[in-house]
N, C-alpha and C positions, 0 to 999 in steps of 0.2 A: 504493500500500500504506500509505503514511504517513497519507493521508486516512482510510482505513478504520480504522486504529488510533485516530486522533484522534476520529472520530465514535463509535467503540465506547466509548472511555473516557469521552467526554462524556455519552453516553446512559446509561452504567452508574453515573455518580456519584450519590451521595445528594443529594437536594434538600432545602432548608430548607422549613419549613411555609409561609413567606411567598413561596415560589417553587415552586408546584405544577407538575407536568407539564402542559405546554400554556401555562404562564404565567398570571399573575394576571389580565391584561387579558382573555384568552380566557375565563377562568372568569367574569369579570364580564359579558362580552358574552353568554355562554350563559345566565347567571342572568337577565339582563334579557329575553332572548328567550324563555326558558321562562315568565316572568311574562306576557309578551305572549301566548304561546300559551295559557296558563291562562285568561286573560280571554276569548280567542276560544272556547275549549272550553266555558267556562261559558255564554257566550251561545248557543252551538249547543245545549247541553243544555237551556237554558231554552226555546228554540224547540221542541225535541222534546217537552218536558213540557207546554207551553202549547198547542201545536197538533198533537196526536197524529195527527189525520186528515190534515192537510197533510203531515206528516212521512212517514206511511205511504205516501201517494200518491207522494211524491217517491222514496221507497225502491223502489217498484215499477218505477221507470224505471232504477234502478241495477242493474248486473250484479255479483252476488257473486263470480263467477269473475274478473271484471276487478279487483275489489277485492283478491282473493286474489293475483292475478298482480302487482299493484302492491306488495303487502306482501312477497311473495317476492323481488322484484327489489331492494327497498330493504334487506331483512334480509340478503340475500346480499352486497350491496355493503358493508353495515356489518361483516359477518363478515370479508370480504376486507380491509377497512381495519384491523380489529383484528389480523389476522394480519400485515399489513404492518408495523404498529408493533412487534410481537414480533420479526419478522425483522430490522427495523432495529436494535432493541436488542441482538440477537445478533450484529450485524455482517454479516448476510447481505444486503448491499445490493442485489445483483442480484435476489434473490428478493423483497425488499421492493418494488423497482421494478415487477416483474411483478405482484405482488399489488395494488399501486396501480392498475396498468393494468386489471386485472380489476375492481377496485372502480369505476373510472370507467366502464367498459363497462356493467356492470350498473346503475350509476346512470343512464346514458343510456337504458337499457331502460326504467327507471321514467319518465324524462322523455318518451320516445316514447309509452309507454302512457297516461300522464296527459294528454299533449297530444291524443292521439286521442280519449280519453274526453271531454275538455272540448269539442273541436270537434264531436263527435257529439251531445253533450247540447245545445249551443247550436243546432246544426243542426236538432234535433228540437223546438225552441221552448222549451227549458228554460234561458233566459238570465236575466241579472240583471233584477229587477223583476217576474218572473212571480209568485213568492210567496216567503214567508220561508224555505222549505226550500231553494230554488235559490239564493237570496241567500247563505244560510249555507254551502251546499255549495261554490259557486263562490268565494266570498270566503275561506272557511276553507282549502280545498285550494289555492287560489291563493296565499295567504300562505305555506303550507307549500312550494309549488312554487318560490316565489322563493328560499326558504332552500336548497332542493335545488340550484338553479342556482349559488348562491354557494358552497355546499359542494363541488360538482363542480369548480368553478374552483380551489378550494383544493387538492383532491385531485390534480388534474392538475398544478398548479404544483409541489407538493411531490414528487409521484411522478416528475416529469421531472428533478428536481434530485438525488434520492437517488443517492448513489454517484458523481455527476458533478461537483457543486460542493459545497463545504462550507457548511453552515449555521452562522451565528454561534452559535446554540443549537439543535442538532439535536433535542433532546427537546421543546423548545417548538414548533418547526415541525411535527414529526411528531405528537406527542401532541395539540397544539392543534388541528390539522386533524381528527384522529380525534374529538376531543371535540365539535367543531362538527357533524361528520357524524352522530355518535351522537345529538346533540340532534334532528336531523331524524328519526331512527328513533323516538325517544321520542315526539315530537309525532304522528307517523303512527300509533303504537300506540294513541293516544287517538282520533284522527280516524276511523280505520278502523271501530272498533266503534260509534262515535257515529252514523255514517252508514249502515253496512251491516248492523249487528245489529238484528234485529227485536225489538220489545218484546212 
């Protein structure tokens, strides 16, 4: 019970501007990663503009339903993560832990769907070096996939500890993990239309 009160009071305290929720370091990491994603997205957009026929031919091999399923899995995981942060701040640690579990499961659904998608595409002869569309698709979504794996590890680690062991700074651990995970959402919201939306 004491741990619950300590975590609740720590999460509820007002933070200084130089100590944002999630911690300064995580905000710097996310800012750097978003710049990296922005560069990737610009390069993909250039391929789309400069080689419209190649891009359209590649899109013909993509399944919009698969893209939508990937988006729904990731958005659901992000929503569950946000709810887990709110539950943690309210001191409902058991509920926060369950929500983290749900976020990890739906994140793993994304991983399974994306893995199956990549294996299928490569098996159909759409691997690296085929053309600029497939290079952009596999490298862009692969870069995102690597971040999803890291984010899932963070979610699982924090979720397993909520209510069981005290964090040195609960708000930094909980909000920082959510911040990184939402960065994955934001990056996908740009990747999805770039690859799946027809011009």
